[in-house]
C-alpha positions as a Python dict, from the first residue, in 0.01 Angstrom:
ca = {
    (1, 'M'): (0, 0, 0),
    (2, 'S'): (327, 33, 186),
    (3, 'L'): (455, 369, 306),
    (4, 'M'): (797, 222, 376),
    (5, 'E'): (1112, 274, 181),
    (6, 'N'): (1428, 320, 381),
    (7, 'L'): (1406, 447, 735),
    (8, 'P'): (1543, 802, 730),
    (9, 'M'): (1752, 958, 1002),
    (10, 'L'): (1571, 1250, 1168),
    (11, 'E'): (1741, 1531, 1357),
    (12, 'T'): (1623, 1790, 1606),
    (13, 'E'): (1811, 2055, 1796),
    (14, 'R'): (1943, 1804, 2053),
    (15, 'L'): (1858, 1462, 1912),
    (16, 'Q'): (1933, 1223, 1633),
    (17, 'L'): (1665, 964, 1555),
    (18, 'R'): (1836, 690, 1361),
    (19, 'P'): (1770, 330, 1265),
    (20, 'F'): (1853, 83, 1540),
    (21, 'G'): (2183, -103, 1529),
    (22, 'I'): (2306, -415, 1705),
    (23, 'E'): (2512, -183, 1927),
    (24, 'N'): (2186, -71, 2093),
    (25, 'E'): (2114, -413, 2246),
    (26, 'R'): (2259, -347, 2593),
    (27, 'D'): (2094, -5, 2634),
    (28, 'L'): (1760, -124, 2495),
    (29, 'A'): (1761, -426, 2728),
    (30, 'A'): (1839, -206, 3029),
    (31, 'M'): (1556, 33, 2943),
    (32, 'L'): (1300, -241, 2869),
    (33, 'G'): (1403, -429, 3184),
    (34, 'D'): (1343, -128, 3412),
    (35, 'A'): (1011, -177, 3596),
    (36, 'E'): (964, 197, 3650),
    (37, 'V'): (1015, 272, 3280),
    (38, 'M'): (777, -7, 3178),
    (39, 'R'): (510, 73, 3438),
    (40, 'F'): (280, 238, 3181),
    (41, 'Y'): (426, 98, 2858),
    (42, 'G'): (349, -225, 2675),
    (43, 'G'): (106, -353, 2935),
    (44, 'G'): (354, -289, 3217),
    (45, 'V'): (564, -597, 3144),
    (46, 'T'): (943, -578, 3178),
    (47, 'H'): (1158, -758, 2923),
    (48, 'S'): (1422, -1021, 2982),
    (49, 'Q'): (1752, -995, 2795),
    (50, 'E'): (1620, -1247, 2540),
    (51, 'S'): (1289, -1061, 2499),
    (52, 'A'): (1477, -734, 2448),
    (53, 'R'): (1688, -908, 2180),
    (54, 'V'): (1368, -1015, 2001),
    (55, 'T'): (1244, -654, 2018),
    (56, 'L'): (1575, -526, 1882),
    (57, 'N'): (1562, -775, 1594),
    (58, 'Y'): (1211, -656, 1511),
    (59, 'H'): (1334, -295, 1518),
    (60, 'L'): (1627, -386, 1292),
    (61, 'A'): (1385, -530, 1035),
    (62, 'C'): (1115, -265, 1083),
    (63, 'C'): (1097, -171, 715),
    (64, 'D'): (998, -531, 634),
    (65, 'H'): (695, -494, 864),
    (66, 'N'): (560, -152, 755),
    (67, 'Y'): (673, -30, 1093),
    (68, 'W'): (910, 249, 1191),
    (69, 'A'): (1165, 221, 1474),
    (70, 'W'): (1423, 481, 1563),
    (71, 'A'): (1685, 481, 1835),
    (72, 'I'): (1680, 822, 2003),
    (73, 'T'): (2036, 936, 2063),
    (74, 'D'): (2203, 1251, 2187),
    (75, 'K'): (2328, 1454, 1890),
    (76, 'E'): (2651, 1558, 2066),
    (77, 'D'): (2772, 1247, 2250),
    (78, 'G'): (2571, 971, 2078),
    (79, 'R'): (2436, 823, 2402),
    (80, 'F'): (2120, 613, 2381),
    (81, 'I'): (1819, 803, 2516),
    (82, 'G'): (1531, 577, 2416),
    (83, 'S'): (1322, 464, 2124),
    (84, 'I'): (1037, 596, 1918),
    (85, 'T'): (836, 362, 1702),
    (86, 'A'): (532, 402, 1483),
    (87, 'A'): (286, 177, 1308),
    (88, 'L'): (-35, 207, 1114),
    (89, 'T'): (-318, 138, 1361),
    (90, 'D'): (-681, 69, 1279),
    (91, 'F'): (-901, 296, 1490),
    (92, 'E'): (-1270, 355, 1429),
    (93, 'G'): (-1246, 192, 1087),
    (94, 'E'): (-962, 414, 961),
    (95, 'S'): (-586, 373, 938),
    (96, 'W'): (-392, 606, 1168),
    (97, 'F'): (-17, 669, 1199),
    (98, 'E'): (58, 598, 1566),
    (99, 'P'): (392, 695, 1720),
    (100, 'A'): (499, 566, 2061),
    (101, 'W'): (807, 656, 2261),
    (102, 'I'): (991, 529, 2562),
    (103, 'L'): (1293, 688, 2727),
    (104, 'A'): (1553, 558, 2969),
    (105, 'R'): (1460, 679, 3318),
    (106, 'H'): (1768, 902, 3359),
    (107, 'E'): (1656, 1097, 3049),
    (108, 'W'): (1311, 1190, 3180),
    (109, 'G'): (1202, 1547, 3246),
    (110, 'Q'): (1420, 1722, 2988),
    (111, 'G'): (1170, 1764, 2705),
    (112, 'L'): (1341, 1497, 2496),
    (113, 'A'): (1025, 1289, 2440),
    (114, 'T'): (843, 1598, 2314),
    (115, 'E'): (1130, 1683, 2080),
    (116, 'A'): (1145, 1330, 1937),
    (117, 'A'): (766, 1297, 1905),
    (118, 'R'): (743, 1630, 1721),
    (119, 'A'): (1008, 1516, 1475),
    (120, 'V'): (822, 1192, 1400),
    (121, 'A'): (483, 1367, 1376),
    (122, 'N'): (639, 1614, 1131),
    (123, 'Y'): (791, 1327, 930),
    (124, 'A'): (452, 1154, 916),
    (125, 'T'): (261, 1460, 801),
    (126, 'V'): (518, 1618, 567),
    (127, 'E'): (707, 1321, 420),
    (128, 'L'): (449, 1042, 440),
    (129, 'K'): (150, 1273, 385),
    (130, 'C'): (-42, 1113, 673),
    (131, 'A'): (-356, 1308, 759),
    (132, 'R'): (-451, 1106, 1068),
    (133, 'L'): (-218, 1060, 1364),
    (134, 'L'): (-311, 875, 1681),
    (135, 'A'): (-145, 873, 2021),
    (136, 'T'): (-248, 655, 2313),
    (137, 'T'): (-130, 632, 2669),
    (138, 'H'): (-212, 461, 2994),
    (139, 'P'): (-477, 665, 3181),
    (140, 'L'): (-237, 723, 3474),
    (141, 'N'): (60, 832, 3261),
    (142, 'I'): (22, 1207, 3307),
    (143, 'A'): (374, 1284, 3179),
    (144, 'S'): (303, 1110, 2847),
    (145, 'Q'): (-31, 1288, 2817),
    (146, 'R'): (150, 1623, 2853),
    (147, 'V'): (397, 1526, 2579),
    (148, 'I'): (112, 1424, 2348),
    (149, 'E'): (-67, 1756, 2399),
    (150, 'K'): (255, 1959, 2350),
    (151, 'V'): (307, 1784, 2015),
    (152, 'G'): (-38, 1903, 1902),
    (153, 'F'): (-271, 1608, 1958),
    (154, 'S'): (-622, 1668, 2096),
    (155, 'F'): (-791, 1447, 2353),
    (156, 'R'): (-1052, 1222, 2192),
    (157, 'G'): (-1163, 1007, 2487),
    (158, 'E'): (-1094, 673, 2647),
    (159, 'A'): (-1097, 354, 2441),
    (160, 'E'): (-945, 8, 2414),
    (161, 'V'): (-733, 51, 2103),
    (162, 'R'): (-553, -268, 2211),
    (163, 'K'): (-771, -541, 2358),
    (164, 'G'): (-770, -542, 2736),
    (165, 'R'): (-581, -213, 2768),
    (166, 'P'): (-791, 95, 2839),
    (167, 'A'): (-614, 404, 2708),
    (168, 'M'): (-644, 776, 2679),
    (169, 'V'): (-677, 846, 2306),
    (170, 'F'): (-549, 1161, 2136),
    (171, 'V'): (-576, 1246, 1768),
    (172, 'M'): (-429, 1485, 1517),
    (173, 'R'): (-638, 1512, 1201),
    (174, 'L'): (-504, 1726, 920),
    (175, 'A'): (-775, 1670, 662),
}
């Protein structure tokens, strides 16, 4: 059963989470090509311009894949801040809604990841009626762990949710 219809735009006090557009290619490529940004994300691999284009194309067609992908932008000036994606992940024999975020390095430390993650967690629980949310992060990514906890997830333990990638696992169970 698909949860997807159209990808809605989400808004917070400072942010607009909107579907990706082709105009995001340059900013997405710069973010995904930054070794410091990618250090704890996606296995630590930076993206080439072509690889970033493939990622953007996947984000553009996210509704076809039962996958959610929002460009995080500043509500006032429209600048690209990062991305937040989500997918249904099998964990311990159950399907979990799993958001993941990544921000351009110059946007770190302002609470923007927490604000975006809260908006997506709220969308998942209120609009999609998801009762199980999962968040994972690299064991050394302390900043991401703080965001996850601020959003309301509880530490579950360490596990390999993705083969070959040990992760800190956090859950939010509503039922």
